[in-house]
FIZA-716503 format. One record per atom (N, C-alpha, C, O): atom name; x, y, z. Coordinates in pm, whole numbers. Layout:
! FIZA-716503
pt atom=CA c1=X c2=Y c3=Z $
...
END
This chain:
! FIZA-716503
pt atom=N c1=-171 c2=1484 c3=-1400 $
pt atom=CA c1=-149 c2=1343 c3=-1376 $
pt atom=C c1=-84 c2=1323 c3=-1239 $
pt atom=O c1=-6 c2=1406 c3=-1191 $
pt atom=N c1=-118 c2=1209 c3=-1178 $
pt atom=CA c1=-64 c2=1172 c3=-1048 $
pt atom=C c1=12 c2=1042 c3=-1064 $
pt atom=O c1=-37 c2=947 c3=-1126 $
pt atom=N c1=132 c2=1039 c3=-1008 $
pt atom=CA c1=215 c2=919 c3=-1013 $
pt atom=C c1=238 c2=866 c3=-872 $
pt atom=O c1=254 c2=942 c3=-777 $
pt atom=N c1=239 c2=733 c3=-861 $
pt atom=CA c1=268 c2=666 c3=-735 $
pt atom=C c1=389 c2=577 c3=-754 $
pt atom=O c1=396 c2=502 c3=-852 $
pt atom=N c1=484 c2=584 c3=-663 $
pt atom=CA c1=604 c2=502 c3=-670 $
pt atom=C c1=620 c2=427 c3=-539 $
pt atom=O c1=634 c2=487 c3=-432 $
pt atom=N c1=618 c2=292 c3=-548 $
pt atom=CA c1=634 c2=208 c3=-430 $
pt atom=C c1=779 c2=167 c3=-413 $
pt atom=O c1=856 c2=164 c3=-509 $
pt atom=N c1=815 c2=135 c3=-291 $
pt atom=CA c1=947 c2=80 c3=-262 $
pt atom=C c1=939 c2=-2 c3=-135 $
pt atom=O c1=842 c2=8 c3=-59 $
pt atom=N c1=1042 c2=-84 c3=-112 $
pt atom=CA c1=1051 c2=-158 c3=13 $
pt atom=C c1=1023 c2=-306 c3=4 $
pt atom=O c1=1036 c2=-377 c3=104 $
pt atom=N c1=983 c2=-356 c3=-113 $
pt atom=CA c1=958 c2=-498 c3=-125 $
pt atom=C c1=1087 c2=-578 c3=-123 $
pt atom=O c1=1197 c2=-523 c3=-122 $
pt atom=N c1=1072 c2=-711 c3=-121 $
pt atom=CA c1=1190 c2=-796 c3=-122 $
pt atom=C c1=1159 c2=-935 c3=-73 $
pt atom=O c1=1043 c2=-976 c3=-62 $
pt atom=N c1=1266 c2=-1008 c3=-43 $
pt atom=CA c1=1257 c2=-1145 c3=7 $
pt atom=C c1=1280 c2=-1145 c3=158 $
pt atom=O c1=1376 c2=-1086 c3=207 $
pt atom=N c1=1191 c2=-1212 c3=230 $
pt atom=CA c1=1203 c2=-1218 c3=375 $
pt atom=C c1=1162 c2=-1357 c3=422 $
pt atom=O c1=1079 c2=-1423 c3=359 $
pt atom=N c1=1220 c2=-1400 c3=532 $
pt atom=CA c1=1184 c2=-1530 c3=587 $
pt atom=C c1=1053 c2=-1523 c3=664 $
pt atom=O c1=1015 c2=-1416 c3=712 $
pt atom=N c1=983 c2=-1634 c3=675 $
pt atom=CA c1=860 c2=-1634 c3=757 $
pt atom=C c1=888 c2=-1583 c3=897 $
pt atom=O c1=988 c2=-1619 c3=960 $
pt atom=N c1=797 c2=-1499 c3=946 $
pt atom=CA c1=814 c2=-1436 c3=1076 $
pt atom=C c1=886 c2=-1304 c3=1071 $
pt atom=O c1=892 c2=-1233 c3=1171 $
pt atom=N c1=941 c2=-1269 c3=956 $
pt atom=CA c1=1014 c2=-1145 c3=941 $
pt atom=C c1=925 c2=-1026 c3=915 $
pt atom=O c1=802 c2=-1036 c3=917 $
pt atom=N c1=990 c2=-912 c3=891 $
pt atom=CA c1=918 c2=-786 c3=871 $
pt atom=C c1=969 c2=-713 c3=748 $
pt atom=O c1=1084 c2=-727 c3=707 $
pt atom=N c1=880 c2=-636 c3=689 $
pt atom=CA c1=914 c2=-545 c3=580 $
pt atom=C c1=831 c2=-418 c3=596 $
pt atom=O c1=722 c2=-420 c3=653 $
pt atom=N c1=884 c2=-309 c3=543 $
pt atom=CA c1=809 c2=-183 c3=542 $
pt atom=C c1=803 c2=-132 c3=399 $
pt atom=O c1=906 c2=-105 c3=337 $
pt atom=N c1=682 c2=-119 c3=348 $
pt atom=CA c1=661 c2=-64 c3=215 $
pt atom=C c1=631 c2=85 c3=224 $
pt atom=O c1=568 c2=132 c3=318 $
pt atom=N c1=678 c2=159 c3=123 $
pt atom=CA c1=650 c2=302 c3=114 $
pt atom=C c1=593 c2=332 c3=-23 $
pt atom=O c1=623 c2=263 c3=-121 $
pt atom=N c1=510 c2=435 c3=-29 $
pt atom=CA c1=452 c2=478 c3=-156 $
pt atom=C c1=441 c2=630 c3=-154 $
pt atom=O c1=376 c2=688 c3=-67 $
pt atom=N c1=504 c2=693 c3=-251 $
pt atom=CA c1=503 c2=839 c3=-261 $
pt atom=C c1=419 c2=881 c3=-380 $
pt atom=O c1=436 c2=831 c3=-491 $
pt atom=N c1=328 c2=974 c3=-356 $
pt atom=CA c1=245 c2=1030 c3=-463 $
pt atom=C c1=300 c2=1165 c3=-506 $
pt atom=O c1=340 c2=1246 c3=-422 $
pt atom=N c1=302 c2=1188 c3=-636 $
pt atom=CA c1=352 c2=1315 c3=-687 $
pt atom=C c1=272 c2=1354 c3=-809 $
pt atom=O c1=201 c2=1273 c3=-868 $
pt atom=N c1=284 c2=1481 c3=-846 $
pt atom=CA c1=214 c2=1530 c3=-965 $
pt atom=C c1=115 c2=1639 c3=-931 $
pt atom=O c1=133 c2=1714 c3=-835 $
pt atom=N c1=11 c2=1646 c3=-1010 $
pt atom=CA c1=-88 c2=1754 c3=-998 $
pt atom=C c1=-191 c2=1719 c3=-891 $
pt atom=O c1=-304 c2=1683 c3=-922 $
pt atom=N c1=-151 c2=1731 c3=-766 $
pt atom=CA c1=-235 c2=1691 c3=-654 $
pt atom=C c1=-284 c2=1814 c3=-579 $
pt atom=O c1=-205 c2=1898 c3=-538 $
pt atom=N c1=-415 c2=1823 c3=-561 $
pt atom=CA c1=-472 c2=1927 c3=-474 $
pt atom=C c1=-498 c2=1871 c3=-336 $
pt atom=O c1=-467 c2=1934 c3=-235 $
pt atom=N c1=-556 c2=1751 c3=-331 $
pt atom=CA c1=-585 c2=1686 c3=-204 $
pt atom=C c1=-594 c2=1535 c3=-225 $
pt atom=O c1=-655 c2=1489 c3=-321 $
pt atom=N c1=-535 c2=1460 c3=-134 $
pt atom=CA c1=-550 c2=1314 c3=-135 $
pt atom=C c1=-652 c2=1278 c3=-28 $
pt atom=O c1=-632 c2=1311 c3=89 $
pt atom=N c1=-759 c2=1210 c3=-65 $
pt atom=CA c1=-863 c2=1171 c3=30 $
pt atom=C c1=-830 c2=1038 c3=97 $
pt atom=O c1=-851 c2=1023 c3=218 $
pt atom=N c1=-780 c2=945 c3=21 $
pt atom=CA c1=-751 c2=813 c3=77 $
pt atom=C c1=-636 c2=748 c3=4 $
pt atom=O c1=-614 c2=770 c3=-115 $
pt atom=N c1=-563 c2=666 c3=78 $
pt atom=CA c1=-454 c2=588 c3=21 $
pt atom=C c1=-465 c2=446 c3=74 $
pt atom=O c1=-516 c2=424 c3=184 $
pt atom=N c1=-417 c2=352 c3=-5 $
pt atom=CA c1=-429 c2=214 c3=40 $
pt atom=C c1=-329 c2=123 c3=-27 $
pt atom=O c1=-259 c2=161 c3=-122 $
pt atom=N c1=-324 c2=2 c3=25 $
pt atom=CA c1=-239 c2=-102 c3=-30 $
pt atom=C c1=-326 c2=-221 c3=-70 $
pt atom=O c1=-414 c2=-264 c3=4 $
pt atom=N c1=-299 c2=-273 c3=-187 $
pt atom=CA c1=-362 c2=-393 c3=-238 $
pt atom=C c1=-253 c2=-494 c3=-271 $
pt atom=O c1=-135 c2=-458 c3=-280 $
pt atom=N c1=-291 c2=-618 c3=-287 $
pt atom=CA c1=-194 c2=-719 c3=-328 $
pt atom=C c1=-259 c2=-819 c3=-423 $
pt atom=O c1=-380 c2=-841 c3=-421 $
pt atom=N c1=-174 c2=-878 c3=-506 $
pt atom=CA c1=-222 c2=-978 c3=-599 $
pt atom=C c1=-120 c2=-1091 c3=-606 $
pt atom=O c1=-5 c2=-1071 c3=-646 $
pt atom=N c1=-164 c2=-1208 c3=-567 $
pt atom=CA c1=-82 c2=-1329 c3=-575 $
pt atom=C c1=-108 c2=-1398 c3=-709 $
pt atom=O c1=-214 c2=-1377 c3=-769 $
pt atom=N c1=-15 c2=-1479 c3=-756 $
pt atom=CA c1=-33 c2=-1548 c3=-884 $
pt atom=C c1=-163 c2=-1629 c3=-886 $
pt atom=O c1=-189 c2=-1708 c3=-796 $
pt atom=N c1=-242 c2=-1608 c3=-991 $
pt atom=CA c1=-366 c2=-1682 c3=-1007 $
pt atom=C c1=-481 c2=-1635 c3=-922 $
pt atom=O c1=-587 c2=-1697 c3=-921 $
pt atom=N c1=-462 c2=-1524 c3=-850 $
pt atom=CA c1=-567 c2=-1473 c3=-763 $
pt atom=C c1=-603 c2=-1330 c3=-801 $
pt atom=O c1=-528 c2=-1262 c3=-872 $
pt atom=N c1=-720 c2=-1287 c3=-754 $
pt atom=CA c1=-763 c2=-1150 c3=-778 $
pt atom=C c1=-688 c2=-1054 c3=-687 $
pt atom=O c1=-638 c2=-1091 c3=-581 $
pt atom=N c1=-682 c2=-930 c3=-731 $
pt atom=CA c1=-624 c2=-826 c3=-646 $
pt atom=C c1=-716 c2=-803 c3=-527 $
pt atom=O c1=-838 c2=-796 c3=-543 $
pt atom=N c1=-659 c2=-792 c3=-407 $
pt atom=CA c1=-739 c2=-774 c3=-287 $
pt atom=C c1=-687 c2=-658 c3=-204 $
pt atom=O c1=-568 c2=-626 c3=-207 $
pt atom=N c1=-779 c2=-596 c3=-130 $
pt atom=CA c1=-740 c2=-488 c3=-40 $
pt atom=C c1=-664 c2=-545 c3=79 $
pt atom=O c1=-706 c2=-644 c3=140 $
pt atom=N c1=-552 c2=-481 c3=111 $
pt atom=CA c1=-476 c2=-516 c3=231 $
pt atom=C c1=-511 c2=-420 c3=344 $
pt atom=O c1=-544 c2=-463 c3=454 $
pt atom=N c1=-504 c2=-291 c3=316 $
pt atom=CA c1=-536 c2=-190 c3=415 $
pt atom=C c1=-554 c2=-56 c3=349 $
pt atom=O c1=-500 c2=-31 c3=241 $
pt atom=N c1=-629 c2=31 c3=413 $
pt atom=CA c1=-652 c2=164 c3=360 $
pt atom=C c1=-660 c2=264 c3=474 $
pt atom=O c1=-687 c2=228 c3=589 $
pt atom=N c1=-635 c2=391 c3=440 $
pt atom=CA c1=-641 c2=498 c3=539 $
pt atom=C c1=-696 c2=622 c3=470 $
pt atom=O c1=-652 c2=658 c3=361 $
pt atom=N c1=-792 c2=688 c3=535 $
pt atom=CA c1=-852 c2=807 c3=476 $
pt atom=C c1=-801 c2=931 c3=549 $
pt atom=O c1=-726 c2=921 c3=646 $
pt atom=N c1=-842 c2=1046 c3=501 $
pt atom=CA c1=-786 c2=1171 c3=550 $
pt atom=C c1=-801 c2=1188 c3=700 $
pt atom=O c1=-710 c2=1240 c3=765 $
pt atom=N c1=-912 c2=1144 c3=757 $
pt atom=CA c1=-933 c2=1160 c3=900 $
pt atom=C c1=-854 c2=1062 c3=985 $
pt atom=O c1=-858 c2=1069 c3=1108 $
pt atom=N c1=-783 c2=971 c3=920 $
pt atom=CA c1=-701 c2=873 c3=992 $
pt atom=C c1=-767 c2=739 c3=1012 $
pt atom=O c1=-705 c2=648 c3=1067 $
pt atom=N c1=-892 c2=724 c3=970 $
pt atom=CA c1=-960 c2=595 c3=986 $
pt atom=C c1=-893 c2=490 c3=900 $
pt atom=O c1=-865 c2=512 c3=782 $
pt atom=N c1=-867 c2=375 c3=960 $
pt atom=CA c1=-798 c2=265 c3=892 $
pt atom=C c1=-889 c2=145 c3=874 $
pt atom=O c1=-981 c2=122 c3=953 $
pt atom=N c1=-863 c2=71 c3=769 $
pt atom=CA c1=-938 c2=-50 c3=741 $
pt atom=C c1=-839 c2=-157 c3=696 $
pt atom=O c1=-749 c2=-129 c3=616 $
pt atom=N c1=-856 c2=-280 c3=746 $
pt atom=CA c1=-764 c2=-389 c3=713 $
pt atom=C c1=-839 c2=-514 c3=670 $
pt atom=O c1=-951 c2=-539 c3=713 $
pt atom=N c1=-773 c2=-591 c3=585 $
pt atom=CA c1=-824 c2=-723 c3=555 $
pt atom=C c1=-811 c2=-810 c3=679 $
pt atom=O c1=-716 c2=-793 c3=756 $
pt atom=N c1=-904 c2=-900 c3=700 $
pt atom=CA c1=-901 c2=-987 c3=818 $
pt atom=C c1=-770 c2=-1065 c3=826 $
pt atom=O c1=-719 c2=-1090 c3=935 $
pt atom=N c1=-717 c2=-1103 c3=712 $
pt atom=CA c1=-598 c2=-1188 c3=709 $
pt atom=C c1=-472 c2=-1117 c3=759 $
pt atom=O c1=-372 c2=-1183 c3=788 $
pt atom=N c1=-475 c2=-984 c3=768 $
pt atom=CA c1=-354 c2=-911 c3=810 $
pt atom=C c1=-374 c2=-835 c3=941 $
pt atom=O c1=-279 c2=-776 c3=992 $
pt atom=N c1=-494 c2=-835 c3=995 $
pt atom=CA c1=-520 c2=-762 c3=1119 $
pt atom=C c1=-428 c2=-811 c3=1231 $
pt atom=O c1=-412 c2=-932 c3=1251 $
pt atom=N c1=-369 c2=-716 c3=1302 $
pt atom=CA c1=-278 c2=-750 c3=1411 $
pt atom=C c1=-135 c2=-771 c3=1366 $
pt atom=O c1=-45 c2=-779 c3=1449 $
pt atom=N c1=-114 c2=-782 c3=1235 $
pt atom=CA c1=23 c2=-803 c3=1184 $
pt atom=C c1=70 c2=-684 c3=1100 $
pt atom=O c1=188 c2=-649 c3=1104 $
pt atom=N c1=-19 c2=-623 c3=1026 $
pt atom=CA c1=16 c2=-512 c3=936 $
pt atom=C c1=-40 c2=-381 c3=992 $
pt atom=O c1=-146 c2=-378 c3=1053 $
pt atom=N c1=34 c2=-273 c3=969 $
pt atom=CA c1=-10 c2=-141 c3=1010 $
pt atom=C c1=10 c2=-43 c3=895 $
pt atom=O c1=120 c2=-32 c3=840 $
pt atom=N c1=-97 c2=28 c3=860 $
pt atom=CA c1=-88 c2=130 c3=756 $
pt atom=C c1=-80 c2=266 c3=824 $
pt atom=O c1=-150 c2=293 c3=922 $
pt atom=N c1=5 c2=352 c3=769 $
pt atom=CA c1=17 c2=488 c3=822 $
pt atom=C c1=42 c2=583 c3=706 $
pt atom=O c1=70 c2=542 c3=593 $
pt atom=N c1=31 c2=712 c3=737 $
pt atom=CA c1=35 c2=810 c3=629 $
pt atom=C c1=103 c2=937 c3=679 $
pt atom=O c1=81 c2=981 c3=792 $
pt atom=N c1=185 c2=996 c3=593 $
pt atom=CA c1=244 c2=1126 c3=618 $
pt atom=C c1=184 c2=1222 c3=516 $
pt atom=O c1=226 c2=1224 c3=400 $
pt atom=N c1=87 c2=1300 c3=558 $
pt atom=CA c1=16 c2=1387 c3=465 $
pt atom=C c1=107 c2=1493 c3=404 $
pt atom=O c1=92 c2=1529 c3=287 $
pt atom=N c1=201 c2=1542 c3=482 $
pt atom=CA c1=290 c2=1646 c3=432 $
pt atom=C c1=378 c2=1596 c3=318 $
pt atom=O c1=419 c2=1673 c3=232 $
pt atom=N c1=406 c2=1466 c3=318 $
pt atom=CA c1=491 c2=1407 c3=215 $
pt atom=C c1=412 c2=1327 c3=111 $
pt atom=O c1=471 c2=1266 c3=23 $
pt atom=N c1=278 c2=1329 c3=122 $
pt atom=CA c1=195 c2=1250 c3=30 $
pt atom=C c1=244 c2=1105 c3=23 $
pt atom=O c1=254 c2=1047 c3=-85 $
pt atom=N c1=273 c2=1050 c3=137 $
pt atom=CA c1=332 c2=917 c3=145 $
pt atom=C c1=249 c2=828 c3=236 $
pt atom=O c1=199 c2=870 c3=340 $
pt atom=N c1=235 c2=702 c3=194 $
pt atom=CA c1=168 c2=602 c3=274 $
pt atom=C c1=266 c2=486 c3=297 $
pt atom=O c1=344 c2=451 c3=208 $
pt atom=N c1=259 c2=429 c3=416 $
pt atom=CA c1=348 c2=319 c3=454 $
pt atom=C c1=265 c2=196 c3=490 $
pt atom=O c1=149 c2=205 c3=530 $
pt atom=N c1=329 c2=81 c3=475 $
pt atom=CA c1=269 c2=-43 c3=522 $
pt atom=C c1=377 c2=-120 c3=597 $
pt atom=O c1=470 c2=-174 c3=537 $
pt atom=N c1=362 c2=-124 c3=728 $
pt atom=CA c1=454 c2=-201 c3=812 $
pt atom=C c1=398 c2=-343 c3=823 $
pt atom=O c1=286 c2=-363 c3=870 $
pt atom=N c1=476 c2=-439 c3=779 $
pt atom=CA c1=430 c2=-578 c3=776 $
pt atom=C c1=517 c2=-660 c3=870 $
pt atom=O c1=637 c2=-674 c3=849 $
pt atom=N c1=456 c2=-713 c3=974 $
pt atom=CA c1=525 c2=-796 c3=1072 $
pt atom=C c1=470 c2=-938 c3=1069 $
pt atom=O c1=362 c2=-963 c3=1015 $
pt atom=N c1=546 c2=-1031 c3=1128 $
pt atom=CA c1=503 c2=-1171 c3=1135 $
pt atom=C c1=459 c2=-1222 c3=999 $
pt atom=O c1=353 c2=-1283 c3=986 $
pt atom=N c1=539 c2=-1197 c3=900 $
pt atom=CA c1=502 c2=-1232 c3=763 $
pt atom=C c1=492 c2=-1383 c3=745 $
pt atom=O c1=567 c2=-1460 c3=804 $
pt atom=N c1=397 c2=-1422 c3=660 $
pt atom=CA c1=370 c2=-1563 c3=631 $
pt atom=C c1=391 c2=-1588 c3=482 $
pt atom=O c1=382 c2=-1495 c3=402 $
pt atom=N c1=417 c2=-1712 c3=443 $
pt atom=CA c1=430 c2=-1742 c3=300 $
pt atom=C c1=309 c2=-1698 c3=219 $
pt atom=O c1=324 c2=-1658 c3=103 $
pt atom=N c1=191 c2=-1704 c3=277 $
pt atom=CA c1=70 c2=-1663 c3=204 $
pt atom=C c1=60 c2=-1513 c3=185 $
pt atom=O c1=-31 c2=-1466 c3=117 $
pt atom=N c1=151 c2=-1436 c3=243 $
pt atom=CA c1=157 c2=-1292 c3=216 $
pt atom=C c1=234 c2=-1262 c3=88 $
pt atom=O c1=238 c2=-1147 c3=44 $
pt atom=N c1=294 c2=-1363 c3=28 $
pt atom=CA c1=367 c2=-1344 c3=-96 $
pt atom=C c1=275 c2=-1295 c3=-206 $
pt atom=O c1=173 c2=-1357 c3=-237 $
pt atom=N c1=312 c2=-1182 c3=-266 $
pt atom=CA c1=229 c2=-1120 c3=-370 $
pt atom=C c1=300 c2=-996 c3=-423 $
pt atom=O c1=402 c2=-953 c3=-369 $
pt atom=N c1=244 c2=-941 c3=-528 $
pt atom=CA c1=284 c2=-807 c3=-570 $
pt atom=C c1=192 c2=-709 c3=-497 $
pt atom=O c1=70 c2=-722 c3=-501 $
pt atom=N c1=252 c2=-613 c3=-431 $
pt atom=CA c1=178 c2=-515 c3=-353 $
pt atom=C c1=169 c2=-384 c3=-432 $
pt atom=O c1=270 c2=-331 c3=-481 $
pt atom=N c1=47 c2=-333 c3=-442 $
pt atom=CA c1=20 c2=-212 c3=-518 $
pt atom=C c1=-32 c2=-102 c3=-426 $
pt atom=O c1=-112 c2=-127 c3=-336 $
pt atom=N c1=14 c2=17 c3=-451 $
pt atom=CA c1=-35 c2=135 c3=-380 $
pt atom=C c1=-146 c2=200 c3=-462 $
pt atom=O c1=-142 c2=200 c3=-585 $
pt atom=N c1=-244 c2=255 c3=-393 $
pt atom=CA c1=-355 c2=325 c3=-458 $
pt atom=C c1=-381 c2=456 c3=-386 $
pt atom=O c1=-368 c2=465 c3=-264 $
pt atom=N c1=-416 c2=558 c3=-463 $
pt atom=CA c1=-452 c2=686 c3=-403 $
pt atom=C c1=-570 c2=745 c3=-479 $
pt atom=O c1=-580 c2=731 c3=-601 $
pt atom=N c1=-659 c2=811 c3=-406 $
pt atom=CA c1=-775 c2=879 c3=-465 $
pt atom=C c1=-785 c2=1018 c3=-405 $
pt atom=O c1=-760 c2=1038 c3=-286 $
pt atom=N c1=-822 c2=1113 c3=-488 $
pt atom=CA c1=-834 c2=1248 c3=-437 $
pt atom=C c1=-873 c2=1345 c3=-545 $
pt atom=O c1=-938 c2=1309 c3=-644 $
pt atom=N c1=-834 c2=1469 c3=-526 $
pt atom=CA c1=-864 c2=1575 c3=-621 $
pt atom=C c1=-732 c2=1629 c3=-676 $
pt atom=O c1=-643 c2=1669 c3=-601 $
pt atom=N c1=-721 c2=1629 c3=-808 $
pt atom=CA c1=-603 c2=1684 c3=-873 $
pt atom=C c1=-632 c2=1822 c3=-928 $
pt atom=O c1=-740 c2=1877 c3=-910 $
pt atom=N c1=-534 c2=1877 c3=-995 $
pt atom=CA c1=-550 c2=2010 c3=-1053 $
pt atom=C c1=-658 c2=2012 c3=-1161 $
pt atom=O c1=-713 c2=2117 c3=-1192 $
pt atom=N c1=-690 c2=1895 c3=-1217 $
pt atom=CA c1=-785 c2=1887 c3=-1327 $
pt atom=C c1=-910 c2=1810 c3=-1291 $
pt atom=O c1=-991 c2=1778 c3=-1378 $
pt atom=N c1=-928 c2=1780 c3=-1161 $
pt atom=CA c1=-1046 c2=1707 c3=-1119 $
pt atom=C c1=-1010 c2=1585 c3=-1038 $
pt atom=O c1=-894 c2=1566 c3=-1001 $
pt atom=N c1=-1110 c2=1500 c3=-1009 $
pt atom=CA c1=-1085 c2=1380 c3=-929 $
pt atom=C c1=-986 c2=1285 c3=-997 $
pt atom=O c1=-982 c2=1276 c3=-1120 $
pt atom=N c1=-909 c2=1216 c3=-916 $
pt atom=CA c1=-817 c2=1118 c3=-971 $
pt atom=C c1=-819 c2=991 c3=-889 $
pt atom=O c1=-856 c2=990 c3=-771 $
pt atom=N c1=-778 c2=884 c3=-955 $
pt atom=CA c1=-752 c2=756 c3=-891 $
pt atom=C c1=-627 c2=701 c3=-957 $
pt atom=O c1=-622 c2=688 c3=-1079 $
pt atom=N c1=-527 c2=670 c3=-878 $
pt atom=CA c1=-398 c2=630 c3=-935 $
pt atom=C c1=-347 c2=503 c3=-869 $
pt atom=O c1=-377 c2=474 c3=-754 $
pt atom=N c1=-268 c2=429 c3=-947 $
pt atom=CA c1=-205 c2=306 c3=-900 $
pt atom=C c1=-54 c2=313 c3=-921 $
pt atom=O c1=-6 c2=374 c3=-1017 $
pt atom=N c1=18 c2=251 c3=-831 $
pt atom=CA c1=161 c2=236 c3=-851 $
pt atom=C c1=191 c2=116 c3=-939 $
pt atom=O c1=100 c2=44 c3=-981 $
pt atom=N c1=319 c2=96 c3=-965 $
pt atom=CA c1=360 c2=-10 c3=-1056 $
pt atom=C c1=370 c2=-145 c3=-986 $
pt atom=O c1=379 c2=-249 c3=-1052 $
pt atom=N c1=369 c2=-144 c3=-855 $
pt atom=CA c1=375 c2=-268 c3=-777 $
pt atom=C c1=515 c2=-300 c3=-730 $
pt atom=O c1=614 c2=-266 c3=-795 $
pt atom=N c1=522 c2=-364 c3=-614 $
pt atom=CA c1=650 c2=-410 c3=-560 $
pt atom=C c1=632 c2=-553 c3=-509 $
pt atom=O c1=534 c2=-584 c3=-441 $
pt atom=N c1=727 c2=-638 c3=-542 $
pt atom=CA c1=715 c2=-780 c3=-507 $
pt atom=C c1=755 c2=-804 c3=-363 $
pt atom=O c1=859 c2=-756 c3=-317 $
pt atom=N c1=672 c2=-879 c3=-293 $
pt atom=CA c1=704 c2=-927 c3=-158 $
pt atom=C c1=701 c2=-1079 c3=-162 $
pt atom=O c1=599 c2=-1139 c3=-198 $
pt atom=N c1=811 c2=-1140 c3=-125 $
pt atom=CA c1=821 c2=-1285 c3=-122 $
pt atom=C c1=860 c2=-1331 c3=17 $
pt atom=O c1=963 c2=-1289 c3=71 $
pt atom=N c1=777 c2=-1417 c3=75 $
pt atom=CA c1=803 c2=-1469 c3=209 $
pt atom=C c1=835 c2=-1618 c3=194 $
pt atom=O c1=749 c2=-1699 c3=161 $
pt atom=N c1=961 c2=-1651 c3=218 $
pt atom=CA c1=1005 c2=-1788 c3=196 $
pt atom=C c1=1132 c2=-1816 c3=275 $
pt atom=O c1=1214 c2=-1727 c3=297 $
pt atom=N c1=1146 c2=-1941 c3=317 $
pt atom=CA c1=1267 c2=-1980 c3=387 $
pt atom=C c1=1367 c2=-2040 c3=290 $
pt atom=O c1=1477 c2=-2079 c3=330 $
END
């Protein structure tokens, strides 16, 4: 089994910054990709950004130029640096990882961390 634990959420004013972290642990042989998703009340979960083993990044149009995803492979950790935050960024942010575990392919989700952007 693979577990993901997120941290770094909280309350921030519009224009502020937050950095989310997500650590993967457990029976991991290789992580192929990690990403961040978010879900606002009454809305579907959406991709915020993702990063694969080769370093290629992908972002939602709504966060391009404001958010940066990065990864520390040695620590099985993915980060999301969020700058110039807007009220519409308010959501629960979830970490996702896909790869190969000791028992075969895996796909795992974290428990989510709340981000609230409000004055």
